[in-house]
VEXTORMAR-129867 format. One record per residue: residue in three letters; chain; x, y, z of N, C-alpha, C in turn. Coordinates in steps of 0.05 Angstrom, whole numbers. Example, Ala and Ser with C-alpha at 12.3 -4.5 7.8 and 13.67 -1.06 7.14 Angstrom:
<pts>
<aa:Ala&ch:A&nc1:264&nc2:-114&nc3:156&cac1:246&cac2:-90&cac3:156&cc1:264&cc2:-66&cc3:156>;
<aa:Ser&ch:A&nc1:257&nc2:-45&nc3:142&cac1:273&cac2:-21&cac3:143&cc1:258&cc2:1&cc3:157>;
</pts>
This chain:
<pts>
<aa:Met&ch:A&nc1:-379&nc2:-76&nc3:-544&cac1:-403&cac2:-83&cac3:-534&cc1:-423&cc2:-59&cc3:-539>;
<aa:Asp&ch:A&nc1:-445&nc2:-71&nc3:-548&cac1:-468&cac2:-48&cac3:-556&cc1:-485&cc2:-43&cc3:-532>;
<aa:His&ch:A&nc1:-484&nc2:-18&nc3:-522&cac1:-498&cac2:-9&cac3:-499&cc1:-526&cc2:5&cc3:-506>;
<aa:Thr&ch:A&nc1:-531&nc2:7&nc3:-532&cac1:-556&cac2:20&cac3:-541&cc1:-580&cc2:7&cc3:-531>;
<aa:Ala&ch:A&nc1:-579&nc2:-18&nc3:-526&cac1:-605&cac2:-34&cac3:-516&cc1:-610&cc2:-32&cc3:-489>;
<aa:His&ch:A&nc1:-592&nc2:-20&nc3:-472&cac1:-595&cac2:-18&cac3:-443&cc1:-614&cc2:6&cc3:-436>;
<aa:His&ch:A&nc1:-626&nc2:2&nc3:-415&cac1:-645&cac2:24&cac3:-405&cc1:-627&cc2:46&cc3:-391>;
<aa:Thr&ch:A&nc1:-635&nc2:72&nc3:-400&cac1:-620&cac2:93&cac3:-389&cc1:-635&cc2:105&cc3:-363>;
<aa:Ser&ch:A&nc1:-659&nc2:97&nc3:-362&cac1:-673&cac2:108&cac3:-339&cc1:-669&cc2:91&cc3:-313>;
<aa:Thr&ch:A&nc1:-677&nc2:100&nc3:-290&cac1:-674&cac2:82&cac3:-267&cc1:-699&cc2:64&cc3:-261>;
<aa:Ala&ch:A&nc1:-718&nc2:68&nc3:-278&cac1:-741&cac2:52&cac3:-274&cc1:-735&cc2:21&cc3:-281>;
<aa:His&ch:A&nc1:-749&nc2:5&nc3:-268&cac1:-743&cac2:-25&cac3:-271&cc1:-766&cc2:-39&cc3:-283>;
<aa:Asp&ch:A&nc1:-762&nc2:-52&nc3:-304&cac1:-782&cac2:-66&cac3:-322&cc1:-789&cc2:-91&cc3:-309>;
<aa:His&ch:A&nc1:-810&nc2:-95&nc3:-293&cac1:-818&cac2:-120&cac3:-281&cc1:-828&cc2:-140&cc3:-300>;
<aa:Ala&ch:A&nc1:-839&nc2:-131&nc3:-324&cac1:-848&cac2:-150&cac3:-344&cc1:-826&cc2:-166&cc3:-356>;
<aa:Ala&ch:A&nc1:-801&nc2:-155&nc3:-355&cac1:-780&cac2:-167&cac3:-368&cc1:-769&cc2:-193&cc3:-352>;
<aa:His&ch:A&nc1:-777&nc2:-196&nc3:-330&cac1:-770&cac2:-216&cac3:-312&cc1:-794&cc2:-235&cc3:-304>;
<aa:Pro&ch:A&nc1:-793&nc2:-259&nc3:-319&cac1:-813&cac2:-279&cac3:-312&cc1:-818&cc2:-291&cc3:-286>;
<aa:Thr&ch:A&nc1:-797&nc2:-290&nc3:-269&cac1:-800&cac2:-300&cac3:-242&cc1:-813&cc2:-279&cc3:-222>;
<aa:His&ch:A&nc1:-816&nc2:-256&nc3:-232&cac1:-830&cac2:-237&cac3:-215&cc1:-862&cc2:-233&cc3:-220>;
<aa:Gly&ch:A&nc1:-874&nc2:-232&nc3:-199&cac1:-903&cac2:-229&cac3:-203&cc1:-907&cc2:-198&cc3:-208>;
<aa:Gly&ch:A&nc1:-932&nc2:-188&nc3:-207&cac1:-936&cac2:-162&cac3:-214&cc1:-925&cc2:-142&cc3:-191>;
<aa:His&ch:A&nc1:-918&nc2:-153&nc3:-167&cac1:-908&cac2:-134&cac3:-147&cc1:-881&cc2:-143&cc3:-138>;
<aa:Gly&ch:A&nc1:-865&nc2:-155&nc3:-156&cac1:-837&cac2:-162&cac3:-147&cc1:-832&cc2:-188&cc3:-133>;
<aa:Gly&ch:A&nc1:-854&nc2:-205&nc3:-132&cac1:-852&cac2:-231&cac3:-117&cc1:-850&cc2:-254&cc3:-135>;
<aa:Ala&ch:A&nc1:-836&nc2:-276&nc3:-129&cac1:-836&cac2:-300&cac3:-146&cc1:-864&cc2:-313&cc3:-141>;
<aa:Ser&ch:A&nc1:-872&nc2:-330&nc3:-160&cac1:-896&cac2:-349&cac3:-159&cc1:-890&cc2:-370&cc3:-138>;
<aa:Trp&ch:A&nc1:-911&nc2:-381&nc3:-124&cac1:-909&cac2:-404&cac3:-105&cc1:-897&cc2:-427&cc3:-123>;
<aa:Gly&ch:A&nc1:-907&nc2:-431&nc3:-146&cac1:-898&cac2:-452&cac3:-162&cc1:-870&cc2:-454&cc3:-170>;
<aa:Thr&ch:A&nc1:-859&nc2:-429&nc3:-174&cac1:-831&cac2:-427&cac3:-181&cc1:-814&cc2:-432&cc3:-154>;
<aa:Ala&ch:A&nc1:-823&nc2:-424&nc3:-132&cac1:-810&cac2:-428&cac3:-106&cc1:-810&cc2:-460&cc3:-100>;
<aa:Ala&ch:A&nc1:-837&nc2:-472&nc3:-104&cac1:-839&cac2:-498&cac3:-97&cc1:-819&cc2:-517&cc3:-114>;
<aa:Lys&ch:A&nc1:-817&nc2:-511&nc3:-141&cac1:-799&cac2:-526&cac3:-158&cc1:-771&cc2:-521&cc3:-150>;
<aa:Ala&ch:A&nc1:-762&nc2:-501&nc3:-142&cac1:-735&cac2:-494&cac3:-133&cc1:-730&cc2:-508&cc3:-108>;
<aa:Thr&ch:A&nc1:-750&nc2:-509&nc3:-90&cac1:-746&cac2:-522&cac3:-64&cc1:-744&cc2:-551&cc3:-69>;
<aa:Leu&ch:A&nc1:-762&nc2:-563&nc3:-86&cac1:-763&cac2:-591&cac3:-92&cc1:-736&cc2:-599&cc3:-103>;
<aa:His&ch:A&nc1:-725&nc2:-587&nc3:-122&cac1:-700&cac2:-590&cac3:-136&cc1:-678&cc2:-592&cc3:-116>;
<aa:Cys&ch:A&nc1:-678&nc2:-574&nc3:-98&cac1:-659&cac2:-572&cac3:-76&cc1:-659&cc2:-594&cc3:-58>;
<aa:Leu&ch:A&nc1:-686&nc2:-599&nc3:-49&cac1:-693&cac2:-620&cac3:-31&cc1:-684&cc2:-647&cc3:-41>;
<aa:Thr&ch:A&nc1:-687&nc2:-653&nc3:-67&cac1:-682&cac2:-678&cac3:-77&cc1:-651&cc2:-685&cc3:-74>;
<aa:Gly&ch:A&nc1:-634&nc2:-665&nc3:-79&cac1:-606&cac2:-670&cac3:-75&cc1:-599&cc2:-675&cc3:-47>;
<aa:Cys&ch:A&nc1:-610&nc2:-657&nc3:-29&cac1:-606&cac2:-658&cac3:0&cc1:-616&cc2:-686&cc3:9>;
<aa:Ala&ch:A&nc1:-638&nc2:-696&nc3:2&cac1:-651&cac2:-719&cac3:11&cc1:-634&cc2:-742&cc3:4>;
<aa:Ile&ch:A&nc1:-622&nc2:-743&nc3:-21&cac1:-604&cac2:-764&cac3:-27&cc1:-581&cc2:-766&cc3:-12>;
<aa:Gly&ch:A&nc1:-569&nc2:-745&nc3:-7&cac1:-544&cac2:-741&cac3:10&cc1:-551&cc2:-747&cc3:39>;
<aa:Glu&ch:A&nc1:-571&nc2:-738&nc3:50&cac1:-579&cac2:-742&cac3:78&cc1:-585&cc2:-773&cc3:83>;
<aa:Ile&ch:A&nc1:-599&nc2:-783&nc3:67&cac1:-610&cac2:-810&cac3:69&cc1:-581&cc2:-829&cc3:67>;
<aa:Leu&ch:A&nc1:-566&nc2:-824&nc3:46&cac1:-541&cac2:-840&cac3:45&cc1:-525&cc2:-836&cc3:70>;
<aa:Gly&ch:A&nc1:-521&nc2:-814&nc3:79&cac1:-503&cac2:-808&cac3:102&cc1:-514&cc2:-823&cc3:128>;
<aa:Met&ch:A&nc1:-543&nc2:-820&nc3:133&cac1:-554&cac2:-834&cac3:154&cc1:-552&cc2:-863&cc3:153>;
<aa:Val&ch:A&nc1:-556&nc2:-876&nc3:128&cac1:-557&cac2:-903&cac3:122&cc1:-526&cc2:-912&cc3:129>;
<aa:Ile&ch:A&nc1:-506&nc2:-900&nc3:117&cac1:-479&cac2:-908&cac3:121&cc1:-471&cc2:-905&cc3:150>;
<aa:Gly&ch:A&nc1:-477&nc2:-883&nc3:162&cac1:-469&cac2:-880&cac3:192&cc1:-482&cc2:-900&cc3:210>;
<aa:Thr&ch:A&nc1:-508&nc2:-905&nc3:204&cac1:-524&cac2:-924&cac3:222&cc1:-512&cc2:-951&cc3:218>;
<aa:Ala&ch:A&nc1:-510&nc2:-959&nc3:191&cac1:-499&cac2:-988&cac3:183&cc1:-471&cc2:-992&cc3:195>;
<aa:Leu&ch:A&nc1:-455&nc2:-973&nc3:198&cac1:-429&cac2:-974&cac3:206&cc1:-426&cc2:-972&cc3:237>;
<aa:Leu&ch:A&nc1:-450&nc2:-969&nc3:250&cac1:-453&cac2:-966&cac3:278&cc1:-438&cc2:-943&cc3:290>;
<aa:Trp&ch:A&nc1:-436&nc2:-920&nc3:274&cac1:-423&cac2:-896&cac3:283&cc1:-442&cc2:-883&cc3:304>;
<aa:Gly&ch:A&nc1:-431&nc2:-865&nc3:317&cac1:-445&cac2:-851&cac3:337&cc1:-462&cc2:-830&cc3:324>;
<aa:Asn&ch:A&nc1:-480&nc2:-816&nc3:338&cac1:-496&cac2:-796&cac3:328&cc1:-483&cc2:-773&cc3:314>;
<aa:Val&ch:A&nc1:-465&nc2:-762&nc3:327&cac1:-450&cac2:-738&cac3:317&cc1:-437&cc2:-744&cc3:291>;
<aa:Pro&ch:A&nc1:-418&nc2:-764&nc3:286&cac1:-406&cac2:-770&cac3:265&cc1:-425&cc2:-777&cc3:240>;
<aa:Thr&ch:A&nc1:-449&nc2:-791&nc3:248&cac1:-468&cac2:-797&cac3:229&cc1:-481&cc2:-773&cc3:218>;
<aa:Met&ch:A&nc1:-489&nc2:-753&nc3:235&cac1:-500&cac2:-733&cac3:227&cc1:-482&cc2:-712&cc3:210>;
<aa:Ile&ch:A&nc1:-458&nc2:-711&nc3:219&cac1:-438&cac2:-695&cac3:201&cc1:-436&cc2:-707&cc3:176>;
<aa:Leu&ch:A&nc1:-432&nc2:-734&nc3:171&cac1:-432&cac2:-747&cac3:146&cc1:-459&cc2:-739&cc3:131>;
<aa:Ala&ch:A&nc1:-480&nc2:-740&nc3:143&cac1:-507&cac2:-738&cac3:126&cc1:-508&cc2:-707&cc3:119>;
<aa:Ile&ch:A&nc1:-502&nc2:-689&nc3:136&cac1:-505&cac2:-662&cac3:128&cc1:-484&cc2:-656&cc3:106>;
<aa:Thr&ch:A&nc1:-461&nc2:-665&nc3:110&cac1:-438&cac2:-663&cac3:87&cc1:-450&cc2:-672&cc3:61>;
<aa:Leu&ch:A&nc1:-461&nc2:-696&nc3:61&cac1:-467&cac2:-708&cac3:36&cc1:-494&cc2:-692&cc3:24>;
<aa:Ala&ch:A&nc1:-511&nc2:-684&nc3:42&cac1:-534&cac2:-668&cac3:33&cc1:-524&cc2:-641&cc3:19>;
<aa:Phe&ch:A&nc1:-504&nc2:-629&nc3:29&cac1:-493&cac2:-605&cac3:16&cc1:-480&cc2:-613&cc3:-12>;
<aa:Val&ch:A&nc1:-463&nc2:-634&nc3:-9&cac1:-450&cac2:-643&cac3:-33&cc1:-470&cc2:-652&cc3:-56>;
<aa:Phe&ch:A&nc1:-491&nc2:-667&nc3:-51&cac1:-511&cac2:-674&cac3:-71&cc1:-530&cc2:-650&cc3:-78>;
<aa:Gly&ch:A&nc1:-536&nc2:-636&nc3:-57&cac1:-552&cac2:-611&cac3:-64&cc1:-539&cc2:-594&cc3:-85>;
<aa:Tyr&ch:A&nc1:-514&nc2:-585&nc3:-79&cac1:-498&cac2:-568&cac3:-98&cc1:-498&cc2:-584&cc3:-126>;
<aa:Ser&ch:A&nc1:-488&nc2:-611&nc3:-122&cac1:-484&cac2:-625&cac3:-149&cc1:-504&cc2:-624&cc3:-168>;
<aa:Phe&ch:A&nc1:-533&nc2:-626&nc3:-159&cac1:-553&cac2:-624&cac3:-178&cc1:-553&cc2:-598&cc3:-194>;
<aa:Thr&ch:A&nc1:-548&nc2:-577&nc3:-183&cac1:-548&cac2:-551&cac3:-194&cc1:-522&cc2:-548&cc3:-211>;
<aa:Leu&ch:A&nc1:-500&nc2:-557&nc3:-200&cac1:-475&cac2:-556&cac3:-214&cc1:-473&cc2:-570&cc3:-240>;
<aa:Phe&ch:A&nc1:-487&nc2:-595&nc3:-241&cac1:-489&cac2:-611&cac3:-266&cc1:-507&cc2:-597&cc3:-286>;
<aa:Ala&ch:A&nc1:-528&nc2:-582&nc3:-276&cac1:-546&cac2:-571&cac3:-295&cc1:-532&cc2:-545&cc3:-307>;
<aa:Leu&ch:A&nc1:-517&nc2:-533&nc3:-293&cac1:-504&cac2:-508&cac3:-301&cc1:-482&cc2:-515&cc3:-321>;
<aa:Arg&ch:A&nc1:-469&nc2:-539&nc3:-315&cac1:-446&cac2:-548&cac3:-335&cc1:-460&cc2:-555&cc3:-360>;
<aa:Arg&ch:A&nc1:-483&nc2:-570&nc3:-360&cac1:-497&cac2:-578&cac3:-383&cc1:-505&cc2:-553&cc3:-400>;
<aa:Ala&ch:A&nc1:-511&nc2:-531&nc3:-386&cac1:-519&cac2:-506&cac3:-398&cc1:-496&cc2:-490&cc3:-411>;
<aa:Gly&ch:A&nc1:-469&nc2:-502&nc3:-406&cac1:-446&cac2:-491&cac3:-421&cc1:-430&cc2:-473&cc3:-401>;
<aa:Leu&ch:A&nc1:-436&nc2:-469&nc3:-377&cac1:-419&cac2:-455&cac3:-356&cc1:-395&cc2:-468&cc3:-350>;
<aa:Asp&ch:A&nc1:-371&nc2:-454&nc3:-349&cac1:-346&cac2:-468&cac3:-341&cc1:-348&cc2:-475&cc3:-312>;
<aa:Phe&ch:A&nc1:-333&nc2:-493&nc3:-304&cac1:-333&cac2:-505&cac3:-278&cc1:-332&cc2:-484&cc3:-255>;
<aa:Lys&ch:A&nc1:-313&nc2:-466&nc3:-256&cac1:-310&cac2:-447&cac3:-233&cc1:-337&cc2:-429&cc3:-231>;
<aa:Ser&ch:A&nc1:-345&nc2:-419&nc3:-256&cac1:-368&cac2:-402&cac3:-255&cc1:-392&cc2:-418&cc3:-245>;
<aa:Ala&ch:A&nc1:-394&nc2:-445&nc3:-254&cac1:-417&cac2:-463&cac3:-245&cc1:-418&cc2:-464&cc3:-215>;
<aa:Val&ch:A&nc1:-395&nc2:-469&nc3:-203&cac1:-391&cac2:-472&cac3:-174&cc1:-401&cc2:-447&cc3:-160>;
<aa:Lys&ch:A&nc1:-394&nc2:-426&nc3:-172&cac1:-402&cac2:-397&cac3:-158&cc1:-430&cc2:-394&cc3:-160>;
<aa:Val&ch:A&nc1:-444&nc2:-402&nc3:-182&cac1:-473&cac2:-398&cac3:-184&cc1:-487&cc2:-418&cc3:-165>;
<aa:Ala&ch:A&nc1:-477&nc2:-445&nc3:-165&cac1:-489&cac2:-466&cac3:-148&cc1:-487&cc2:-457&cc3:-118>;
<aa:Leu&ch:A&nc1:-466&nc2:-444&nc3:-109&cac1:-464&cac2:-437&cac3:-82&cc1:-483&cc2:-413&cc3:-77>;
<aa:Ala&ch:A&nc1:-485&nc2:-394&nc3:-94&cac1:-502&cac2:-374&cac3:-90&cc1:-531&cc2:-383&cc3:-90>;
<aa:Ala&ch:A&nc1:-536&nc2:-402&nc3:-110&cac1:-564&cac2:-411&cac3:-111&cc1:-574&cc2:-427&cc3:-89>;
<aa:Asp&ch:A&nc1:-559&nc2:-445&nc3:-76&cac1:-565&cac2:-465&cac3:-60&cc1:-558&cc2:-463&cc3:-30>;
<aa:Thr&ch:A&nc1:-541&nc2:-448&nc3:-23&cac1:-530&cac2:-449&cac3:5&cc1:-552&cc2:-443&cc3:24>;
<aa:Val&ch:A&nc1:-567&nc2:-424&nc3:20&cac1:-588&cac2:-416&cac3:43&cc1:-607&cc2:-435&cc3:43>;
<aa:Ser&ch:A&nc1:-618&nc2:-444&nc3:20&cac1:-637&cac2:-465&cac3:19&cc1:-631&cc2:-492&cc3:31>;
<aa:Ile&ch:A&nc1:-607&nc2:-502&nc3:25&cac1:-596&cac2:-528&cac3:36&cc1:-592&cc2:-524&cc3:65>;
<aa:Ala&ch:A&nc1:-581&nc2:-503&nc3:76&cac1:-576&cac2:-498&cac3:105&cc1:-602&cc2:-497&cc3:119>;
<aa:Ile&ch:A&nc1:-623&nc2:-484&nc3:110&cac1:-649&cac2:-485&cac3:122&cc1:-659&cc2:-513&cc3:124>;
<aa:Met&ch:A&nc1:-658&nc2:-524&nc3:103&cac1:-670&cac2:-555&cac3:100&cc1:-654&cc2:-572&cc3:119>;
<aa:Glu&ch:A&nc1:-629&nc2:-569&nc3:121&cac1:-612&cac2:-587&cac3:140&cc1:-618&cc2:-581&cc3:167>;
<aa:Leu&ch:A&nc1:-620&nc2:-555&nc3:175&cac1:-626&cac2:-548&cac3:202&cc1:-651&cc2:-557&cc3:211>;
<aa:Val&ch:A&nc1:-673&nc2:-555&nc3:192&cac1:-700&cac2:-564&cac3:201&cc1:-701&cc2:-595&cc3:200>;
<aa:Asp&ch:A&nc1:-690&nc2:-610&nc3:180&cac1:-691&cac2:-637&cac3:181&cc1:-677&cc2:-652&cc3:204>;
<aa:Asn&ch:A&nc1:-653&nc2:-642&nc3:206&cac1:-636&cac2:-652&cac3:229&cc1:-649&cc2:-648&cc3:257>;
<aa:Gly&ch:A&nc1:-664&nc2:-623&nc3:259&cac1:-677&cac2:-617&cac3:283&cc1:-698&cc2:-637&cc3:288>;
<aa:Val&ch:A&nc1:-715&nc2:-643&nc3:267&cac1:-738&cac2:-663&cac3:270&cc1:-726&cc2:-691&cc3:278>;
<aa:Ile&ch:A&nc1:-704&nc2:-700&nc3:264&cac1:-692&cac2:-726&cac3:272&cc1:-681&cc2:-724&cc3:297>;
<aa:Ala&ch:A&nc1:-669&nc2:-704&nc3:308&cac1:-656&cac2:-706&cac3:335&cc1:-679&cc2:-704&cc3:355>;
<aa:Leu&ch:A&nc1:-698&nc2:-686&nc3:352&cac1:-720&cac2:-684&cac3:370&cc1:-737&cc2:-708&cc3:373>;
<aa:Ser&ch:A&nc1:-739&nc2:-724&nc3:351&cac1:-756&cac2:-748&cac3:353&cc1:-744&cc2:-772&cc3:364>;
<aa:Gly&ch:A&nc1:-718&nc2:-772&nc3:368&cac1:-703&cac2:-793&cac3:381&cc1:-695&cc2:-811&cc3:358>;
<aa:Ala&ch:A&nc1:-701&nc2:-806&nc3:332&cac1:-693&cac2:-824&cac3:308&cc1:-663&cc2:-831&cc3:308>;
<aa:Met&ch:A&nc1:-647&nc2:-815&nc3:319&cac1:-618&cac2:-818&cac3:317&cc1:-612&cc2:-845&cc3:331>;
<aa:Asp&ch:A&nc1:-625&nc2:-854&nc3:351&cac1:-622&cac2:-877&cac3:365&cc1:-636&cc2:-901&cc3:355>;
<aa:Ala&ch:A&nc1:-651&nc2:-896&nc3:332&cac1:-667&cac2:-919&cac3:320&cc1:-646&cc2:-935&cc3:301>;
<aa:His&ch:A&nc1:-655&nc2:-958&nc3:294&cac1:-640&cac2:-973&cac3:273&cc1:-655&cc2:-971&cc3:247>;
<aa:Leu&ch:A&nc1:-637&nc2:-980&nc3:225&cac1:-649&cac2:-977&cac3:196&cc1:-676&cc2:-993&cc3:194>;
<aa:Ser&ch:A&nc1:-679&nc2:-1012&nc3:209&cac1:-706&cac2:-1027&cac3:205&cc1:-728&cc2:-1014&cc3:223>;
<aa:Asp&ch:A&nc1:-723&nc2:-994&nc3:237&cac1:-744&cac2:-981&cac3:253&cc1:-761&cc2:-963&cc3:239>;
<aa:Thr&ch:A&nc1:-787&nc2:-964&nc3:241&cac1:-805&cac2:-944&cac3:226&cc1:-799&cc2:-914&cc3:238>;
<aa:Leu&ch:A&nc1:-792&nc2:-913&nc3:262&cac1:-784&cac2:-886&cac3:272&cc1:-761&cc2:-872&cc3:255>;
<aa:Phe&ch:A&nc1:-743&nc2:-888&nc3:249&cac1:-719&cac2:-876&cac3:236&cc1:-729&cc2:-863&cc3:209>;
<aa:Trp&ch:A&nc1:-744&nc2:-879&nc3:195&cac1:-755&cac2:-870&cac3:166&cc1:-776&cc2:-851&cc3:170>;
<aa:Ala&ch:A&nc1:-793&nc2:-854&nc3:187&cac1:-814&cac2:-833&cac3:191&cc1:-804&cc2:-805&cc3:197>;
<aa:Ala&ch:A&nc1:-784&nc2:-804&nc3:215&cac1:-771&cac2:-780&cac3:223&cc1:-758&cc2:-768&cc3:200>;
<aa:Leu&ch:A&nc1:-742&nc2:-785&nc3:187&cac1:-726&cac2:-774&cac3:164&cc1:-745&cc2:-762&cc3:143>;
<aa:Leu&ch:A&nc1:-766&nc2:-778&nc3:134&cac1:-783&cac2:-768&cac3:113&cc1:-800&cc2:-744&cc3:124>;
<aa:Gly&ch:A&nc1:-808&nc2:-746&nc3:147&cac1:-824&cac2:-725&cac3:161&cc1:-810&cc2:-698&cc3:162>;
<aa:Gly&ch:A&nc1:-784&nc2:-703&nc3:169&cac1:-763&cac2:-678&cac3:167&cc1:-762&cc2:-667&cc3:141>;
<aa:Phe&ch:A&nc1:-763&nc2:-681&nc3:122&cac1:-761&cac2:-671&cac3:96&cc1:-787&cc2:-656&cc3:86>;
<aa:Ala&ch:A&nc1:-808&nc2:-665&nc3:95&cac1:-833&cac2:-653&cac3:90&cc1:-835&cc2:-626&cc3:103>;
<aa:Val&ch:A&nc1:-828&nc2:-623&nc3:129&cac1:-828&cac2:-602&cac3:146&cc1:-807&cc2:-582&cc3:132>;
<aa:Ala&ch:A&nc1:-783&nc2:-590&nc3:126&cac1:-765&cac2:-573&cac3:114&cc1:-776&cc2:-561&cc3:87>;
<aa:Phe&ch:A&nc1:-789&nc2:-574&nc3:71&cac1:-801&cac2:-565&cac3:48&cc1:-819&cc2:-542&cc3:53>;
<aa:Val&ch:A&nc1:-837&nc2:-546&nc3:73&cac1:-858&cac2:-526&cac3:80&cc1:-844&cc2:-503&cc3:90>;
<aa:Ile&ch:A&nc1:-825&nc2:-505&nc3:107&cac1:-810&cac2:-482&cac3:116&cc1:-791&cc2:-468&cc3:97>;
<aa:Thr&ch:A&nc1:-779&nc2:-483&nc3:79&cac1:-761&cac2:-471&cac3:59&cc1:-774&cc2:-459&cc3:35>;
<aa:Thr&ch:A&nc1:-798&nc2:-468&nc3:28&cac1:-808&cac2:-457&cac3:3&cc1:-814&cc2:-427&cc3:5>;
<aa:Pro&ch:A&nc1:-826&nc2:-416&nc3:28&cac1:-829&cac2:-390&cac3:28&cc1:-803&cc2:-371&cc3:28>;
<aa:Val&ch:A&nc1:-784&nc2:-384&nc3:41&cac1:-756&cac2:-373&cac3:41&cc1:-748&cc2:-368&cc3:11>;
<aa:Asn&ch:A&nc1:-749&nc2:-389&nc3:-4&cac1:-741&cac2:-389&cac3:-33&cc1:-759&cc2:-371&cc3:-47>;
<aa:Lys&ch:A&nc1:-784&nc2:-368&nc3:-43&cac1:-800&cac2:-352&cac3:-58&cc1:-794&cc2:-323&cc3:-52>;
<aa:Trp&ch:A&nc1:-786&nc2:-317&nc3:-27&cac1:-777&cac2:-288&cac3:-20&cc1:-749&cc2:-284&cc3:-35>;
<aa:Met&ch:A&nc1:-731&nc2:-303&nc3:-33&cac1:-706&cac2:-297&cac3:-47&cc1:-706&cc2:-296&cc3:-75>;
<aa:Ile&ch:A&nc1:-722&nc2:-314&nc3:-91&cac1:-723&cac2:-313&cac3:-120&cc1:-736&cc2:-286&cc3:-127>;
<aa:Gly&ch:A&nc1:-758&nc2:-276&nc3:-112&cac1:-769&cac2:-250&cac3:-119&cc1:-750&cc2:-226&cc3:-117>;
<aa:Arg&ch:A&nc1:-731&nc2:-231&nc3:-103&cac1:-708&cac2:-209&cac3:-99&cc1:-683&cc2:-215&cc3:-116>;
<aa:Gly&ch:A&nc1:-687&nc2:-234&nc3:-134&cac1:-665&cac2:-239&cac3:-152&cc1:-639&cc2:-255&cc3:-140>;
<aa:Lys&ch:A&nc1:-648&nc2:-268&nc3:-117&cac1:-626&cac2:-283&cac3:-102&cc1:-632&cc2:-311&cc3:-103>;
<aa:Gly&ch:A&nc1:-616&nc2:-328&nc3:-89&cac1:-621&cac2:-359&cac3:-87&cc1:-623&cc2:-372&cc3:-116>;
<aa:His&ch:A&nc1:-644&nc2:-384&nc3:-119&cac1:-647&cac2:-401&cac3:-143&cc1:-652&cc2:-383&cc3:-167>;
<aa:Ala&ch:A&nc1:-659&nc2:-357&nc3:-164&cac1:-663&cac2:-340&cac3:-186&cc1:-638&cc2:-336&cc3:-202>;
<aa:Val&ch:A&nc1:-614&nc2:-338&nc3:-190&cac1:-589&cac2:-336&cac3:-206&cc1:-585&cc2:-358&cc3:-225>;
<aa:Val&ch:A&nc1:-599&nc2:-381&nc3:-221&cac1:-596&cac2:-403&cac3:-239&cc1:-617&cc2:-400&cc3:-263>;
<aa:His&ch:A&nc1:-636&nc2:-385&nc3:-259&cac1:-657&cac2:-382&cac3:-283&cc1:-643&cc2:-373&cc3:-310>;
<aa:Ala&ch:A&nc1:-622&nc2:-357&nc3:-307&cac1:-612&cac2:-349&cac3:-333&cc1:-596&cc2:-369&cc3:-349>;
<aa:Tyr&ch:A&nc1:-594&nc2:-391&nc3:-337&cac1:-580&cac2:-413&cac3:-350&cc1:-599&cc2:-436&cc3:-359>;
<aa:His&ch:A&nc1:-624&nc2:-434&nc3:-354&cac1:-644&cac2:-454&cac3:-363&cc1:-650&cc2:-448&cc3:-392>;
</pts>
């Protein structure tokens, strides 16, 4: 391996990292895109879980467990498929997806399910406006809360920043 191209000083070249702003922070646009990408997978899983649990007349706890599980599965899957398309082997892609999405998905699920639980929407039916308003409102609140977290993490080379090398 040719090591002559590596820096020998301890100084860090911020210009070499497009996700960094002038002072080591990620842009809001980058953070919003990362959050939206993650939220899309989470939303598909969450909605699917809520619809299945509600349609099968499951109780609140099993329905939320299913919804949260599917949110993580779909959230990770979106990143995993992109990484596999970029040529990463499955094991490496799983590791990168876990590193990229775990904190983001966890925050979104905590916020979204908090909104759903506090609004009383878990006792609503699929045909009730409250069910859908709380679910979609929870996604909006989760996006607003998670975007600054993703901005902070990306600016430090964590979270979705680990995926950028594969785009």
